[in-house]
C-alpha positions as CSV (number, residue, x, y, z in Angstrom):
1,X,-18.2,2.9,0.8
2,X,-17.9,2.6,-3.0
3,X,-19.0,-0.9,-2.7
4,X,-22.2,0.1,-0.7
5,X,-23.1,2.7,-3.6
6,X,-22.4,-0.2,-6.2
7,X,-24.7,-2.6,-4.5
8,X,-27.5,0.1,-3.6
9,X,-27.6,1.2,-7.2
10,X,-27.8,-2.2,-8.7
11,X,-30.7,-3.0,-6.3
12,X,-32.6,0.1,-6.8
13,X,-32.1,0.0,-10.6
14,X,-33.6,-3.4,-10.5
15,X,-36.7,-2.2,-8.9
16,X,-37.2,0.6,-11.4
17,X,-36.6,-1.7,-14.2
18,X,-39.4,-4.0,-13.0
19,X,-42.1,-1.4,-13.8
20,X,-42.6,-2.3,-17.3
21,X,-45.4,0.3,-18.1
22,X,-43.5,3.2,-16.9
23,X,-40.9,4.5,-19.5
24,X,-39.4,6.9,-16.8
25,X,-38.8,4.2,-14.2
26,X,-37.3,2.0,-16.8
27,X,-34.9,4.7,-17.8
28,X,-33.9,5.5,-14.3
29,X,-33.4,1.9,-13.5
30,X,-31.1,1.3,-16.5
31,X,-29.1,4.4,-15.4
32,X,-28.7,3.0,-11.9
33,X,-27.5,-0.4,-13.1
34,X,-25.1,1.4,-15.5
35,X,-23.6,3.3,-12.6
36,X,-23.4,0.1,-10.5
37,X,-21.3,-1.6,-13.3
38,X,-19.0,1.6,-13.4
39,X,-18.5,1.5,-9.8
40,X,-17.8,-2.2,-9.6
41,X,-15.3,-2.0,-12.3
42,X,-13.5,0.9,-10.4
43,X,-13.5,-1.3,-7.4
44,X,-11.9,-4.3,-9.4
45,X,-9.0,-2.1,-10.7
46,X,-8.3,0.6,-8.0
47,X,-6.1,0.2,-5.1
48,X,-7.9,-0.2,-2.0
49,X,-8.2,2.5,0.7
50,X,-10.0,1.5,3.9
51,X,-10.9,3.5,7.0
52,X,-10.5,1.4,10.3
53,X,-10.7,1.8,13.9
54,X,-8.8,0.2,16.8
55,X,-10.1,-3.3,17.2
56,X,-12.3,-3.1,14.1
57,X,-12.5,-5.8,11.3
58,X,-10.8,-4.7,8.0
59,X,-12.5,-6.3,4.9
60,X,-10.3,-6.5,1.6
61,X,-9.4,-8.2,-1.4
62,X,-6.1,-10.4,-1.7
63,X,-4.6,-11.5,-5.0
64,X,-4.8,-15.2,-6.0
65,X,-1.8,-15.3,-7.9
66,X,0.5,-12.3,-6.9
67,X,1.6,-10.3,-3.8
68,X,-0.8,-8.3,-1.7
69,X,0.7,-5.3,0.1
70,X,-1.0,-4.0,3.3
71,X,0.1,-0.6,4.4
72,X,-0.7,1.6,7.4
73,X,-1.0,5.4,6.8
74,X,1.0,7.4,9.4
75,X,1.6,4.1,11.2
76,X,3.4,0.6,10.8
77,X,2.8,-2.9,11.6
78,X,4.8,-4.2,14.5
79,X,3.4,-7.9,14.6
80,X,1.1,-10.4,12.9
81,X,-0.8,-13.4,14.3
82,X,-2.2,-16.1,12.3
83,X,-3.2,-19.7,12.6
84,X,-1.1,-22.5,10.8
85,X,-3.7,-25.0,9.4
86,X,-1.0,-27.6,8.6
87,X,-2.3,-28.3,5.3
88,X,-0.1,-26.5,2.7
89,X,-2.9,-26.1,0.2
90,X,-5.1,-24.1,2.8
91,X,-2.3,-22.0,4.4
92,X,-0.9,-18.7,3.4
93,X,2.1,-16.5,4.0
94,X,2.4,-13.3,5.8
95,X,5.6,-11.4,5.8
96,X,6.0,-8.3,8.1
97,X,8.6,-6.0,6.1
98,X,10.6,-4.6,9.1
99,X,11.8,-1.2,7.6
100,X,8.4,0.4,6.5
101,X,6.3,-2.0,8.7
102,X,4.1,-3.0,5.6
103,X,2.6,-6.7,5.3
104,X,2.9,-8.9,2.3
105,X,0.5,-11.5,1.8
106,X,0.6,-14.5,-0.8
107,X,-1.2,-17.7,-1.3
108,X,-0.2,-20.9,-2.7
109,X,-1.0,-22.5,-6.0
110,X,-4.4,-24.1,-5.6
111,X,-5.4,-22.2,-2.5
112,X,-8.6,-24.0,-1.3
113,X,-10.2,-21.2,0.7
114,X,-12.3,-18.2,-0.4
115,X,-10.8,-16.0,2.3
116,X,-7.9,-15.6,4.8
117,X,-7.9,-13.9,8.1
118,X,-5.4,-12.9,10.6
119,X,-4.6,-10.3,13.3
120,X,-1.9,-7.4,13.0
121,X,-0.7,-5.0,15.9
122,X,0.8,-1.5,14.8
123,X,3.6,0.4,16.3
124,X,1.1,2.8,17.6
125,X,-0.6,0.0,19.6
126,X,-3.7,-0.3,17.4
127,X,-5.1,-3.8,16.7
128,X,-6.9,-4.8,13.4
129,X,-8.5,-8.0,12.3
130,X,-8.1,-8.7,8.6
131,X,-10.6,-10.6,6.4
132,X,-9.5,-10.8,2.9
133,X,-11.3,-12.4,0.1
134,X,-9.3,-14.1,-2.7
135,X,-9.8,-12.7,-6.0
136,X,-7.8,-11.7,-9.2
137,X,-4.4,-12.5,-10.5
138,X,-2.6,-9.0,-10.4
139,X,-0.8,-7.8,-7.5
140,X,-3.0,-5.7,-4.9
141,X,-2.3,-2.8,-2.5
142,X,-4.6,-2.0,0.6
143,X,-4.0,1.2,2.5
144,X,-5.3,1.4,6.1
145,X,-6.2,5.0,7.5
146,X,-7.1,5.1,11.2
147,X,-9.1,8.5,11.9
148,X,-7.7,8.5,15.4
149,X,-4.2,9.1,14.1
150,X,-5.2,12.1,12.1
151,X,-7.1,13.5,15.1
152,X,-4.1,13.1,17.4
153,X,-1.8,14.8,14.9
154,X,-4.3,17.8,14.3
155,X,-4.3,18.3,18.2
156,X,-0.4,18.7,18.2
157,X,1.3,22.0,18.0
158,X,3.0,22.3,14.6
159,X,6.7,23.1,15.1
160,X,8.2,26.1,13.7
161,X,10.5,24.9,10.8
162,X,13.8,27.0,10.1
163,X,15.0,27.7,6.7
164,X,17.5,24.8,5.9
165,X,19.8,24.0,3.2
166,X,18.9,21.5,0.3
167,X,21.3,19.0,2.0
168,X,19.7,19.4,5.5
169,X,16.3,19.1,3.8
170,X,17.2,15.9,2.2
171,X,18.5,14.4,5.3
172,X,15.3,15.4,7.3
173,X,13.3,13.8,4.2
174,X,15.1,10.6,4.4
175,X,14.3,10.4,8.0
176,X,10.8,11.1,7.5
177,X,10.5,8.4,4.7
178,X,12.4,5.9,7.1
179,X,9.9,6.4,9.8
180,X,6.8,6.2,7.4
181,X,5.9,9.7,8.2
182,X,4.8,12.7,6.1
183,X,7.2,15.6,6.3
184,X,5.8,19.2,6.5
185,X,5.3,20.6,3.0
186,X,5.3,17.2,1.3
187,X,2.7,15.1,-0.3
188,X,3.0,11.3,0.0
189,X,1.9,9.2,-2.8
190,X,1.8,5.4,-1.7
191,X,1.9,3.4,-5.1
192,X,3.8,0.5,-6.5
193,X,5.2,1.0,-10.1
194,X,6.1,-1.7,-12.4
195,X,9.4,-3.1,-11.3
196,X,12.4,-2.7,-13.3
197,X,15.7,-5.1,-13.4
198,X,19.1,-3.7,-12.9
199,X,21.3,-6.8,-13.5
200,X,20.2,-9.2,-11.0
201,X,18.4,-6.7,-8.9
202,X,14.6,-6.3,-9.1
203,X,13.9,-2.5,-8.2
204,X,10.4,-1.3,-7.5
205,X,9.2,2.2,-6.4
206,X,6.7,1.8,-3.6
207,X,6.2,5.4,-2.4
208,X,7.0,9.0,-3.4
209,X,7.2,12.2,-1.3
210,X,6.8,15.3,-3.5
211,X,7.5,18.7,-2.3
212,X,8.3,22.2,-3.7
213,X,12.1,21.8,-3.9
214,X,12.7,18.0,-3.2
215,X,11.4,14.8,-4.2
216,X,11.9,11.6,-2.2
217,X,11.5,8.0,-3.4
218,X,11.2,4.6,-1.6
219,X,12.6,1.8,-3.6
220,X,11.9,-1.9,-2.8
221,X,15.1,-3.9,-3.9
222,X,15.1,-7.7,-4.2
223,X,18.4,-10.0,-5.1
224,X,17.4,-12.4,-7.8
225,X,20.8,-13.8,-8.1
226,X,22.4,-16.9,-6.3
227,X,25.0,-14.8,-4.8
228,X,25.1,-11.8,-2.2
229,X,25.2,-8.4,-3.6
230,X,26.7,-5.4,-2.1
231,X,24.6,-2.2,-2.8
232,X,26.1,1.2,-3.1
233,X,24.9,4.6,-3.7
234,X,25.6,4.4,-7.4
235,X,23.7,1.1,-7.7
236,X,20.4,2.6,-6.6
237,X,20.4,6.3,-7.4
238,X,21.5,8.6,-10.1
239,X,24.5,10.9,-9.5
240,X,22.3,14.0,-9.0
241,X,20.8,12.5,-5.9
242,X,21.3,14.6,-2.8
243,X,20.9,11.9,-0.4
244,X,20.9,8.0,-0.3
245,X,20.2,5.6,2.4
246,X,20.1,1.8,2.2
247,X,18.6,-0.4,5.0
248,X,20.7,-3.4,4.1
249,X,23.7,-2.8,1.9
250,X,24.7,-6.4,1.7
251,X,21.8,-8.4,0.2
252,X,21.7,-12.0,0.2
253,X,20.1,-14.2,-2.5
254,X,16.3,-13.8,-2.4
255,X,16.4,-11.3,0.2
256,X,14.7,-7.7,0.2
257,X,15.8,-4.4,1.3
258,X,14.6,-0.8,1.2
259,X,16.4,2.3,-0.3
260,X,15.5,5.9,0.3
261,X,16.7,8.7,-2.3
262,X,16.2,12.3,-2.3
263,X,16.3,14.4,-5.5
264,X,15.9,17.9,-6.4
265,X,12.5,18.7,-7.9
266,X,13.1,19.1,-11.8
267,X,16.2,16.9,-11.8
268,X,14.9,13.4,-12.0
């Protein structure tokens, strides 16, 4: 939607600027062009959030040099379908991360095509066609929101939540994070922070669930060493963590896993 405003502002601004003998029109035109530049800059740097219905085409941008992460809000990808060209310079990689159900895209050095396309099916049964243009060197995130899911959830009766201990709340929060769901009373922020290195492990926070009493964090952990590494609670979480869950505790070289940890709000 923002791209439509940017293009529209630029087009209308050019029309007003063409009226050389009307100073008011030229002023309005200059303002509209400036607005289009601001909107375009925002598009270039912000994460992409796209509304998409079942069977619709999702237009997005993919990184030419780094990873592109595509995530579904309140859903997860179950399978991906693409055609292999047989030419390494024209082919791209699609990895469906099994725990959270996200998709990671990457293109080879010297990728010769201006865009890539593929189909993806979600665990809720929705099918999306992706057409992603290749642009930029930085890592990219694309969040897909389907209005039908929000409508279905709004029609469901809200369950009565009994008062629970912090430990019980931590367990429930871990289960919600594992299922890529938003627990009642929590705000989910899907964002990828700059990764940090703990020995031979590359650790990156990719999502945060923030509530009044508890904070949940989802970590992406990659083994950059040449030997298997066994992950423990002390490896991925501080001693103050109320709950820790690791999808794959034994991590082979080059492999990636996901960890979920819960902390008390104010004790990070």
